[in-house]
N, C-alpha and C positions, 0 to 999 in steps of 0.2 A: 539080486533083482531089485530094481527101483519100483516102489509102489506108485499108485496114482493118488493124486490129491483130489478129493471130492468134498466140497463144502468145508475146506480147511482141515479135513481128516485124511490121514494116510490110509489107503485101502489096498490091501494085497490081493493076490489071486493065486489060483492053483495052476494057471496057464501063463506061459511066458512068451513075449514077443522079442525077437532078437533083431537089433539094428546093426546091419553090416555095411561097412564102407564099400560103395559100389566100385571103386577103383582098385580095391584090394579085398577080395572076398574072404580072406583069412583074418581080416581085421574086424573084430566085433567091437562096435562102438558102445553098445549098451544092451542091457537086458531089462525089459519092462514088464510090469504086470499087465496081462490082457484083461480088460474089464469084461465082466459078464453082461449079459443082456439087461439084467436087473440093475446093475451098477450104472450102466450107460443111461438107462431110462431115468434113474434117480438123478443123475447129474444133469440131464436135459431138463427135467422138471425144475430143479433148483435154478438153473440158468434162466429159464423162462420167467420164474417168479422174480428173480433179481432184476432182470431186464425190464419187466413190467413195472417195477417199483421206481425205476429211474425217471427223471424228468424227461419230457419229450426231446429237449435239446441234447441230452446226453445219448439218446438213441439215434441221433442223426436226422431227426425229423425237423423240417423247417419251422421256425417260430411264427 
């Protein structure tokens, strides 16, 4: 299973998401850690903090 990267840390899970090739349902492309609600909320907060610390031009706002 491939873990998720949150704030440059690899985070595992007890649940797995399976990525299947839609043209061949027997072809499993990968297995990934399913983030918990808490992990997703933590990643969202980190993203918001990092985005807010960028200059306005890096956020796509007009100068």
